[in-house]
C-alpha positions in Angstrom: -38.9 19.6 -16.0 -36.1 21.9 -14.9 -34.2 18.9 -13.7 -34.3 17.1 -17.0 -31.3 18.7 -18.7 -29.1 17.9 -15.6 -30.4 14.3 -15.5 -29.7 13.8 -19.2 -26.2 15.2 -18.8 -25.5 12.9 -15.9 -26.9 9.9 -17.8 -24.7 10.8 -20.8 -21.6 11.2 -18.5 -22.3 7.8 -17.0 -22.6 6.2 -20.4 -19.3 7.8 -21.5 -17.6 6.5 -18.3 -18.9 3.0 -19.0 -17.7 3.1 -22.6 -14.3 4.4 -21.4 -14.0 1.6 -18.9 -14.9 -1.0 -21.5 -12.3 0.4 -23.9 -9.6 0.3 -21.2 -10.6 -3.3 -20.4 -10.4 -4.3 -24.1 -6.9 -2.8 -24.4 -5.8 -4.5 -21.2 -7.0 -7.9 -22.4 -5.2 -7.2 -25.8 -2.0 -6.4 -23.9 -2.2 -9.6 -21.9 -2.6 -11.6 -25.1 0.4 -9.8 -26.7 2.6 -10.4 -23.7 2.0 -14.1 -24.0 3.7 -14.1 -27.3 6.5 -11.5 -26.9 8.4 -9.2 -24.5 6.6 -6.1 -23.3 9.2 -3.9 -25.1 8.2 -5.5 -28.4 4.5 -4.8 -28.0 3.3 -1.8 -30.1 0.3 0.5 -29.9 -0.5 -0.4 -33.5 -1.1 -4.1 -32.8 -3.2 -3.3 -29.7 -5.5 -0.9 -31.5 -5.8 -3.3 -34.4 -6.8 -6.1 -32.1 -9.4 -3.9 -30.3 -10.6 -2.3 -33.5 -10.1 1.3 -32.2 -8.1 4.2 -33.6 -4.8 5.5 -32.3 -6.3 8.7 -30.9 -8.6 6.6 -28.7 -5.7 4.8 -27.2 -3.8 8.0 -26.4 -7.0 9.5 -25.0 -6.9 6.9 -22.3 -3.2 6.1 -21.9 0.1 8.0 -22.4 1.9 4.8 -23.5 1.9 1.0 -23.1 3.5 1.2 -19.7 0.6 3.5 -18.6 -1.8 0.8 -19.8 0.2 -1.9 -17.9 0.1 0.1 -14.7 -3.7 0.7 -15.0 -4.2 -3.0 -15.6 -2.2 -4.1 -12.6 -3.9 -1.5 -10.4 -7.4 -2.6 -11.5 -6.6 -6.3 -11.0 -4.5 -6.3 -7.9 -3.5 -3.0 -6.2 -7.0 -1.5 -6.0 -8.4 -4.7 -4.5 -5.6 -4.8 -1.8 -6.3 -1.1 -1.0 -9.9 -2.0 -0.1 -8.9 -4.7 2.3 -8.4 -3.7 6.0 -4.8 -4.8 6.1 -4.6 -4.6 9.9 -7.5 -7.0 10.3 -7.2 -9.0 7.1 -3.5 -9.0 6.5 -3.5 -12.7 5.6 -6.3 -12.2 3.0 -4.4 -9.4 1.3 -1.1 -11.3 1.2 -2.7 -14.4 -0.2 -4.5 -12.4 -2.8 -1.3 -10.9 -4.0 0.5 -14.3 -4.1 -2.4 -15.8 -6.0 -2.4 -13.0 -8.4 1.3 -13.4 -9.0 1.0 -17.2 -9.5 -2.0 -16.7 -11.9 -0.2 -13.9 -13.9 3.4 -15.0 -13.5 4.2 -15.0 -17.2 2.8 -11.5 -17.8 4.5 -10.0 -14.7 7.8 -11.7 -15.6 7.5 -10.1 -19.1 7.0 -6.7 -17.5 10.0 -7.4 -15.1 12.3 -8.4 -18.0 11.5 -5.3 -19.9 11.7 -2.9 -16.9 14.3 -4.4 -14.6 14.1 -4.9 -10.8 14.6 -1.2 -9.8 12.1 0.1 -12.3 9.6 -2.5 -11.3 9.9 -1.4 -7.6 9.5 2.3 -8.6 6.6 1.3 -10.8 4.6 0.1 -7.8 6.1 2.4 -5.1 3.5 5.2 -5.3 0.6 2.7 -4.8 2.1 0.5 -2.2 3.4 3.3 -0.1 -0.2 4.6 0.2 -1.3 1.1 1.3 1.3 0.9 4.0 0.6 4.4 5.2 -3.0 3.4 5.7 -1.9 0.3 7.7 0.3 2.5 10.0 -2.5 5.1 10.5 -5.0 2.4 11.3 -2.6 0.8 13.8 -2.0 4.2 15.4 -5.8 4.7 15.8 -6.5 1.2 17.1 -3.7 1.4 19.6 -4.9 4.9 20.6 -1.4 6.4 20.1 -0.1 9.7 18.8 3.0 9.4 16.7 4.9 11.9 14.6 4.3 11.9 10.8 8.0 11.7 10.2 8.3 8.3 12.0 5.2 7.0 10.3 6.5 7.9 6.9 9.8 6.2 7.7 8.3 2.9 8.7 5.8 3.0 5.8 8.8 3.4 3.4 10.7 0.7 5.2 7.9 -1.9 4.9 7.1 -0.8 1.3 10.7 -1.4 0.2 10.9 -4.7 2.1 7.7 -6.2 0.9 8.2 -5.1 -2.7 11.7 -6.7 -2.7 10.3 -9.9 -1.2 7.5 -10.2 -3.7 9.8 -9.5 -6.6 12.3 -12.2 -5.3 9.4 -14.6 -5.1 8.3 -13.7 -8.6 11.8 -14.3 -10.0 12.4 -17.3 -7.9 15.6 -15.9 -6.5 14.6 -17.7 -3.3 12.1 -20.6 -3.4 10.8 -21.1 0.2 7.7 -23.1 0.8 4.8 -20.8 -0.2 2.9 -21.3 3.0 6.0 -20.7 5.1 6.7 -17.5 3.0 3.3 -16.2 3.8 3.5 -17.0 7.5 6.9 -15.4 7.8 5.5 -12.1 6.3 2.5 -12.3 8.6 4.6 -12.9 11.7 6.8 -9.9 11.0 4.0 -7.5 10.2 1.7 -8.5 13.1 4.5 -8.4 15.7 6.8 -5.7 14.6 4.4 -2.9 13.5 2.4 -2.6 16.7 5.6 -3.0 18.8 7.4 -0.2 16.9 4.4 2.1 17.1 4.1 1.6 20.9 7.9 2.1 21.4 7.9 5.2 19.3 4.9 6.7 21.2 6.7 6.0 24.5 9.9 7.7 23.2 8.1 10.7 21.9 6.1 11.1 25.0 9.2 10.9 27.2 10.9 13.6 25.1 7.9 15.9 25.4 7.8 15.5 29.1 11.4 16.5 29.5 11.3 19.6 27.3 12.1 22.8 29.2 9.1 24.6 30.5 6.8 21.5 30.3 
């Protein structure tokens, strides 16, 4: 009996979480539909809440603005999925998933790009992709049984984040139109060969420096 109040509170919390998720998903679907008809910059909160039959306060309870909703939608549909993939083992699966997502949602992502611009689009994803790349570097360090400074790991994570984001945006905007399969294989080749090589070389360098320090 003593546990009943806590159980009821927990059940109520779970229901609220489910309702909140459903509301977010409805708003995301509404945003997608709106972006099929107009640029992102022309989409208004008023039309989204009307389409979803919710009030303005409900929208702002969940999101600070339409860009916040867009970011949540992209995170739910793509970035969070990629984060759950072991990129060191399943790099190809992750890259193919991203490419398929871009092809399926090319119009929506192009609308976002046209409203935000290339630099803003890169900043938009940077915080999420840098975390993904840091996990790849950390996993590589563990699997290769190396010890590397945090400074160098941060550097190469930033390097690959910038490079991959730029390549993906170029693919999206068709700045370059290489064969899709060749494009994927080129990314895989660079990631699979250069990351382990750089980690090993940096570990050797840091180890040599440590051995030659005075008093060691």
